[in-house]
N, C-alpha and C positions, 0 to 999 in steps of 0.2 A: 238450623236444620232445613234440609230440602222439604218444601211444602208437600211433596208427594210421599214423604215418609211419615207414617203415623205410629207413635208409640202408644200401645194399648195395654190393658190389663191382660195377664195370661201367665203361662208357664211353658215348660219345655214340651208339653203335650198340645199346645195351641195349634201348630200346623196340622193340617189334615193327615190322618193316618199314623199318628205317633201315640204311643202308650208309655207309661212310666210307673215306677213304684220306688219306695224307699222303706227299708225295714231295719230293725235292730237284730243282730245275730250274735252279739257279745264280743265284738272286736274292740269296742271302746269301753274303757273302765267305767265310764259314767252311765252306761246303759242306753245312750242315745243311738238313733238310727245310724247305721254304718255300712249299708250295702244298697246300692242303687242299680236299677236297670232301666234303660231307655231303649225302646224298640219301635221299629217301623212295621206296619202291617204288610208292606211289600219291600222288595229289595231296593236299596237306595245307593246312589252314587255317594262315595265317602272319601274323604281325604283328611290330612292332618298336618300340623306343624309341631315340632318336638324340641325338647331341651337340647342345648348344644354342649351340655356337660358330657364328657367322654364316658363317665360312669353313668350307667342307665339301669333302671329297675327292670325286673324280669317281665312284669306285665306290660310295661311300655315297649320293651324290645319286641315282644310278641305282636303288639298292635302295629308297630312300624313294619314288621315283616308282612302281616296279612293285608295291610292297606295297600301293598303293591298291586293287589288285585283290583283296587279302585271301587270295591263294592262292600257293603255291610248291611246287616239287618238289625243289629242290636249292639249296645255297649253295656258292659257290666263293670262296675267300679266299687271297690271297697275302700273304706277309710279306716284309720286306726293302725294300719300296718302297711309299710311301703312295698313289701315283697321285693326287697332290693338287697343285693350283696349277700345272698345266702346260697350261692352255688347252683348246681344242677336242679336241686329240689325246687328252687324258685321258678325255673322254667317249666318244670312239670306241673307245679301248682297253677301257674297262669294258664297252661293248656287245659288243666282240669276245670278251671273256672269257665272257660269257653265251652268245653265239652258238655258240662252240666247244663249250661244255659241253652246251648244249641239243641240239646236233646229235648228239652222241655218246650222249645219254640219250634221244633221240627225244621231246623235249618242246618247248614254245614257249620262245623266249628270255626272255619276260617271266615265265616260271615258274622262272627261275634268279636267285637273289639274288647280289650281288657285294660283296666286301669287300677292302680293301687296308690294310696297315699297314707303317710303316717311315719312311724318309727322305722328307721333303716336298720337292717341286720337281724331281724327276727323272722323266723319261719311263720308262714300263715297257719293258723289253726284250722285246718281244712274241714274238720268236723263241723265247726261253726259256719264256715263259708258254704258248705254243702246245704245245710238247713236254711241258711239265709237266702241262697239262690232259689231254692224251691219255694220258699215263702214269698220272695219278691216276684217270681213269675206268676204265682197264683193271684197276686194282687195287682197285676198290670191292668191299667185302664187309662182312658183318655181324659179323665177329669183334671181340672186345674189343680186341685188339691194333691193329686198323685204326683203331678209335676213338681210341686213345692216340696213334697216329701223326698223326692229323688235329690233335689238340691240340698236339703238338710243332711241327707245321708252321706254326701261326699265331703262335708265340712270337717275340718280338724280344729284349729284354734280360731277359726272364723267366729265373729260375734254377730254378723248379720248375713242374711241370704243375699246372693248376687244373681239377679235374673233380669231378662228383658224379653219383651215380645213386640214385634214391629209388623205392621201391615203396609204393603205397597200394592200397586196394580201394574201388571205386566200384560200388555195386549188385551186390556179390559178385564183380565181375570185377577181376583184378589189372591195375593201371595203372602204367606206369613213366614216370618223368621223369628225363632225363639232361641234363647241361650241361657245357660246356667254356668256358674263357675265357683270354684273354691280357691282360696288363696289368702294368706295373712302374714306369713313369714317365710324366710329363705327365698326372697324374691328379688331378682335383678335380671335385666336382659343378659343373654338371650333365652327367654322363657325362664320360669321360676317354679317355686313350689305352688303351682297352680294347675288345676285341671279344669278344662272347659269343654262342654258338649253343646253343640249348636244343631238345631233341627230346622229344616225348612221343607215346605211342600212344593217349592219351586222346581220346575223342569229346567235343568241346566246341565250341559255336558260336563263330564268329569274334569276335563282340562280347564274349562272356564271356572269351575268351582275351586280347583286347586289354586288357580291364579288369583282369584278374588280373596281366598283365605290368606294366602301368603302376603299379598299386598296389604291387607287389612291388619294382619298380625304385626307387621313391621311398624305400623303407625300406632298400634294400641298395646297389645300384650307385651311387645318388646320395647315399650316405653313406660314400664312400671318398675320401680325399685322400692323395696322396703328396707333391706339391710345389707345389700351388696352380695348376698349369697345366691347361688343358682343350684337348685337341687336336681334330683336324678329321676324323677317320676313324671315330669311335666309335659303336658300335651294339650292342644286344642284340636278337637275333631269335629267335623261337620258332616251331617247326613242330609241328602236332598233326595226325597222320594218321588217328586214329580206329580204328586196327586192334585196340585192346583190346576193341572191341565192347561197351563199357559203355553204359548208358543215357545219351543225349546230355545234357550239362550245358547247360541253357538258362535257368536261373533264378538271377539274381544273389543271391537270398536263400536258396538251397537249401543243405542240409548238404554236398552234393556239391561245390558251388562253393567253400564255405569250406574243405573238406578239400583240394581241389586247390590253392587259393591258399596255404594254410598249408604244403603240401609244396613248392610252388614257392619260397616265401619262405625256407624252411629251406635249400634247395639254393643259392639265390642269395646268401644270407647267408654260406654257406661259401665260395663263390667270392669274395665281396667281402672277407672277412677274409684269404683266401689272397692276393688282389691287394695289400692293404695290407701284409701281412707280408712280401711279396716285393718291396716298393718298392726302387727302385734303390739298392744299397748298404746297405739296411736291416739292422739287427741286432735290432730290436724291433718288435713290433706294439703300437700304442697304441689303446686305446678311450677316447674322451672322451665323458663323459655330462654333459649339462646337466640339472639338475632344478629344478622350480618356477620356471620363467620366466613372465613375464607373458603372452606370446603365442608362437605358433609361429614367427613371423618373428624375434622376439628370440632364441629358442633356436637357430634356424638360423644367424643371424649370428654367434653366439658360438662354436658348434662349428666353423664354417668358419674363423673368425679364429684360434682356438687351434690348429687342425689344420695350418694353413699357416704358423704362426710359426716362422721359422728358429731363433729363440732358444729356444723351447720344445723344438723337435725336437733341437737340439744338446745341450741340457741333459739330455734323456732318454738320448742316446747316451753322454754323459759321466757318467751316473749321478749327476747333481747335482740335489738336490731344491730347485731354485731356483724356488719357487712364485710369486715376484714376477713372473716372466716370464708365467706363466699368467694372473694377475690383470690384468697390463698388456694382454695380448691381448684379454681380455674387455672391458676398458675402452675400447679403440679400435675395437671391433667395430661400433659404431653401434647396438647394442642399448640398449633402455631398461631400466635396472635400478638398484638402489640398492647401491653398493659396500659400504655399512655393514652390509648383510644377508648378504654373500657368504661362504660357507664353501668351502674347497678341501680335497680328500682325494687323496692319492696311494696307491693301493691302499686299505687300511683305515686308513691313517695320516692324521689330520687335521693339516694344516700351516698353515692359515689359518682364523681365526674372526672373523666379522663384519668382514671386510675388513682385518684386522690380523694381525701376526705372532703365532704361537702356538708356544711351546717344544715341540720334538719331538726324539726320539732320532735323531740322524743315522745311527747304525749300522743302525737298523731301516729308515730311508729308503733307505740304500744297498743293503740286502738286497732290498727291494722292487724297486728300480730295476735290479737285476742280473738280474731275470727276463726271459724272452723276450717275455712279454705283460704289459703294464702298463695299469692302469685309472686314469684321472684323472676325478674327480667334482667338478663345480662346482655347488654348491647355492646358488641365488640367493635362496631363501626369499622370493620376491616373488609368485608365482602358482602355477599347477598344471600347467604344460606341461613335458614332458620330451622330450629328443631325444638322439641319439647320432651319432658318426662314428668310423670306423676310419681310422687313419693310421699313420705309422711315424716312426722317428727319422731324423736326417740324420747320416751318417757321412762319413769322408774319401772313401770309394769313390763316393759320389754325385757329387762333383765330378769324379772321375777318369772315370766313365762318361759324363757329359754334356759334359765338356770335349773328348772325342774321339769323339763318337757317330758322326759320318759316316765316320770312318776306322777 
């Protein structure tokens, strides 16, 4: 990590001028918190990156529309219901969420972003949402605990919170970047069943902010796969309110922009690995690295193919060094490569050389595969392009969770 980037304790409220809350309003059957609000005390530059699924949820479509203005003051997100695929009423309900929140925050509805996550195809129970928004606004504050509650409120099948806070210095001024995310299943590039909100008190022009977020997302959130599915409500949004009072970042080639982007990438990398490691039913985090591919397109095809292979993922769960499954997934990926050049490593242990079996110590392989984090390296020895993806194993619990998701 860049020595100028400092990971510190905090939450989504750590940057100056941000408030948050998380409340339970009855959208989740288990009674857990299910509605979150994050708000800036002043208008912020805002931008986002969104799912590439052609089907999109109503709350998401609204956020995509209002973000064309490049400004926002708040984000309201519910979990337990995706507000997706329910017709015109879904659009109206998303608007109502923004109207209610903006009215209580004394801002314009188009300055409030909306997000929803959960079961697709059910109308939002707006009586519960109304009371939840009123409760959440009344509890907005800048405490670290309130930030943590907001994170808990956006979680669905997640088992752990996913947050980061980073401090950097720009022009001698301390600048803070914080993020929170939810995501555990229906995850695959490009974007997945994940929602992330990032806040920063950095003073940065909107175009620079969008460039930084897009660049970082491609290396982080778009390099996560749990099960090969990409859902309809997925977004990462960032609000920058400028309250750090640093010199405005306006030059794409400045040291300040590079530092800000590096810090943002470090934080989003942490969230991405947290999402992959918390995949539904997962017991292991897998990092798949492709080296020396001919082209970027070939590398991407391979990492995606291996990451979503049920046979590879179940072998990792069973601690079985069945490298033939890895090579097979590379072979059907559609990438251009020479199998006779391919070398495969599990951790530091080489298990395949030039596309053929290589004697290896099964006990060493078992020891590597018993770890919580496993690295698989596929060296194509064909070109000079590298890429990576984070994923997880498939356990019995994945089927249990998704076989009864609605109940």
